[in-house]
N, C-alpha and C positions, 0 to 999 in steps of 0.2 A: 285684618288692620295692617296692611302693608303699605309702605310709603314709597315714593318713586325711587328708582335706583339711580345711582350715579353720584350721590352726595357723599362727601367725606365728612363723618360725624366726628366732632371734637371741639374743644374750646376754641381752637384756631379758626373754626368755620364761622364764629360769631365775631362781630366787631368789637373792637375795644371800647368800652363804656366811654361815652362822651366824644368818641372821634367821629369825623366825617359828618355829612349832612344828615339831619333828623327827619329821614324819609323812609319808607318801605324799602327803598333800594339798598339801604345799608346792610341788608340781610341777603344780598344778591348771591353770595356763595351757598345759600341754601334755597335759591330760586332757580327754575329751569331756564336760565339765560346763558348765552355764550358771552365771549368778550365784546367789547365795543361800547360805545356811549349809549346811554339811555335816551330814546328818542321821544318818549312821551312827555309832553311839555308841562302838564299840571302838577303841582306838588301834592302828593298822596302819602298818607301814613304820618307817623310822628304826632299822634293825637295825644291830648294830655290824660293823665291819671291823676284824678282828684280826690281828695279826702275831705269832703265838706262837713265842718264841725256840726252845723245846724241839722243836716240830714242824719248824721251819726247819732246824735242825742235823740233825735225823734223817733229813730227806728230802734235804738238801743244796740247799736252795732259800732263800738268804738273803733273797729279796724276795717271799716267799710271804705272801698275804693270805687270810683266811678271811671270807666274807660269811656271817654267822651268822643265818640266817632262823629260828631255832628260838625267838626272842623273841616272835613274834606270838601272838594269842589262842589259836590251834589249834596253836601250835608248829611251823608249817610255812610254806613260801612260798606256799601257796594263799590265805592270808588276804588278799593284795593283790587278786587277781582277784575273790575273794568280795566285799570291801569295795566295789569299784567298781560291780559288777553290782547289788548290793542298794542301794547309794546311788541308782543310776539308776531302780531298781525302785521305791523309795520315792517318788521324785519322779513316777512314773508311776501310783502308786496301787496297786502289786502287793500282792497278799494271800498268795500261795503261791509258793514257789521250789522248783525241781527241779534235780537234777544226777545224773550217773553218775560212779562213781569207784571206783577200786581201794581207796581208804581216805582219803587225806588231804584231797582236795577235798571229799569227802562230810563229813568232820568239820568242816572250815573253814565249809561250808555251814550245817550243823546249828548251830554255834555262833553264826554271824553272823545266822541267822534268828531265833534265840532273842533275841538283843540287840535286833533290829528289829521283834519282834512279828510275825513272818511264819511261816506254816506252812511246813514242809519236807518234801518226799517225795523220798527218796533212793533210787536204784537201784544196786544193787552185784552184782558176780558172786558166785555161790554160795560161792566159796572165799574171799571177803573175811574177814579176820581177825575172830573172834568178839569180841574186846575192843574192837576200833574200832566194830563194829555196835553193841555195848552202849553205848559211849559216845556214839554218834550218838543213840540212843534216850534216853539220860540227858538230852541237851540238847533233847529234844522232838520230833526228827525221826522220821517214819513211814519205815521202811526196807523196802525191797523187794528181796529176794534172787532172782537170776534164774538159773535152773539152766543156761541155755545160755552163760552166761558174760558177760564184759565187754562185748563188741560188742553183744550182745542188750540188755544193760542200757542201754547208751548209746541204742540206737535206741528203746526204750521210753520212756526220759525224754524224748527229743526229741518223740516222737509225743504223749506226755501234754501237754507244753507247748503243742503246736500245738492239741490237742483242747479242752483246758480253760482256755487263756489263762494258764498258770502262767508265771512268770518263769524263763527258761532260762538257767542258769548253766554249761551243758555247756562243757567246756574246748576252746578252739580255735575251735568254731563261733560262740560268742558273741564278736564282736570286743572286747568290753570286757574279756575274760579277758586278751587280749594288752596291751592299754592299761594295766591294772593291773600286769601283770608287767614292763613296761618301766621302772617306776620303780626296780627294783633297779639298772639300769644308771646311772640318774641318780644314785642314792646312792653308788655305787662311785666315780663320777668326782668328786662333791663331797667325798667322804672322802679319796680320794687326792690330790685337786688336779690329776688328770691321768687319762688312761685307762691301764689296764694293757696290756701286750703281748698277753695271752692270758687267757681266762676258761674254766674247766671247769665243766660243768654236767651233773647227771643228767638223762637224757632217757626218758620213757615215751611220752606222746602227742606232744610236742614243743613245746607253747606257751611253757614257761619259756625254752628256747633261743630261739625265734622273738621273744618278748617282749624278750629281751636285745638281739638284733640290732636290732630296731626303735629301742629306746632308744639304743644307741650310735650307730646311724645319725642319729637325730634330734639327738644332742649334736654330731655333726659338722656337720649342717645349721645348728645354732645358732652354729657357729664357734668352740666351746670346746675341741675336740679336733681333731687333724689328720686322723684317720681311725679307724674302729672297730677293736677288737682282734679277733684270731682267736678263734674259739669252738670248743672241743673238747666234743662231746656224748659222755657216758658212759653206756653201757648194761650191763645184766647179761648175763653170757655165756649164761645160760639163756633169755634173751628179748632178742634183739639184732637185730630186722629192719632198723634203720636203719644199723647197722655194716655189714650185708650190702649194703644199697641203696648206701651211700656208696663201698663197696670197688669197685664196678663190675664184679663177677665174674658177674652175670647169674644167671638161673635162679631158683628158688624160695628163699626165705630158709630158714635152718637151722631144723630142728624145734624148737618151744618145749618146753623141758625143766622150765621153772619156776625160780623164785628166791625166796629169802627176802625179797628187796627189792620188797615189793608195790606200793610207790609207782611203780615203772617196769616193773612186770610187765604190759606192754601189747602183745599180739601184732600188733594192727592199730592203729597209732597215727593218731589223728584228723587231724593235719596233718603227717604224717611226711614227705611229699613236699617241703612247704615248709621243714621243718627241715633236710633234706638240702640243698636249694637254698641256704639261707642259709649253711651251713657251706661249701659249695663256693665261693659268692660271696666269702666273706671269708678264703679260704685256710686254713680250720681243718680239722678231722678228727673222726672218730668212733673211740673204742676201747671194748673190752668188758672187763669186770672180772668175776671169779669171786666166789661168795658168800664163799669163804675170804678173799679179798682185801678184800671189803667188811667183814667181821668184824674183820680186822686193822685196818683204817682206823677203825672204831668204837672199838677199844681206843686207837689212837694219838690220836685226837681228845679222848678222855677223859683220857688219862694225859699228854699232851704239849701240850693246847690248853685242857683244861677245859671241853670241850663234849660234851654228851651227845647222840648222834645215832642214829637208826635206820638201817637197813641202806641204803635208798635215800638218806637224807640224807648218808651217808658215801661214796656212790659216786664223786663228783667227787674227794674226797681219795685214794680207791683208785686212781682214773684217773690220778692224778698220776705214780706210779710206772711205769704202762704208758706214758705219754706221754713220759716221760723216756728209758725204755728204747728206744722207737721213734724217738727224735730229734725228737718233735713239740714239745717244750718244752726250751728251753735253760735250764740252771741259773742263768744270770746275768739272766734276764728277770724282769719283774714279772708275777707270775701270781696270779690269784684263783681260788679254788675255792669254789663255793656249798656251803654246809651247809644242806639244804633241809628237814630236819624231824627231830623225835624223837618218841618214843612218849609218848602220855599214857595215864593209866589213871583209871577211875572210883573214887570212894570207895566202900567197901563199905557195903551197907545202903541205897543210893539205889535207889528203885524207879523204873525208867525209864518215863516216860509215853508215849514213842513207840511205835507198834505195829510188829509184824514180821510180814511176809508172805514166803512163799517160793513163787514161781510159775514156771509155764512160760510162755515169751513168748507162745505161741499158744493159751493155755488159754481155754476158752469161759467167758464171763462176766467176764473179766479187766478189762475197760475199766470196767464198772459198779463193780467192786471198788475200782479205782484212783480213780474219781471221788469215792467215799465217804470216801477217806482223809483224816483230819484234821477232818472236818466237826464231829463231836460235840465235839472238844477246842476248835475255833474258836469254838463257841457258849459253851462253859464259860468261856472267856477272857473 
């Protein structure tokens, strides 16, 4: 559990409460950035921390808070990691960015690349939602659907980055993704004026949870909180390899049955072992929630908190009931649940400039086809 070297930990490393712009860049003394202006054009971070009275009463949690990450450019928490990766890439002269995703990270990358005048080549599993694929293309990304699924899409994106010198935004493997995500912890601390006792977070690949762990640990190193909060990772019952790993039951994980929560539908998490280790080290837990429970939570977030959330975005809220029933959260505790995303839709009539390929990961001539992606549009721009 080591953090990047080079930071000077202390209260002076954090901004004065209420000072400066309310974005993630207010924490730049704890981000791996040199001097100079921020070139990333979109506002990222500074999302609200809400204490909805109706939802508090309904769940019996009078000190519940919701960190609403749906306010970013792509309406998901993936904007933070994307912003930091692209900012670093712009400083290094990057021209093309790539990532793999089940949906939200890809959309955040497409939007961020459009704002930064970068080409984007996105790899998604064949089952990625058609609406999200269409929206990525509307924002100019070339999308490659991979028949073999998410792990193959991940591997192709990483190899393409290595072969062609593209900026690699893949979650977890690029350490900047964790650095961007840790700013959520900084904001929760600044908004509450203290650390909560427990934080619930949806988990697919694991970087959002790991980023929170890093952020709260760095706040403790700065001397502004006594200790990090417990973290409870929430997975879909139809795809919960980390719940199984944390349980210590051994043997293979349960079969992947699938889930409506595409944002956390990750059978082979990229940094799952580290996510489990962070939860164990902090005395936290993992819980699984059904699709029906997430649908219920979506309705409750809308009706009792005024927040529109997709299924994965509502997973932590659904996990509150499970955690309460299992004695993992005390009703008297200060608890924060992340709402990590909501659905976006494209306006009818927009012709998407981004191209769409559907490939086999081992298809002859694949690499020549990938090398050509975006080149014609890059000249046109």
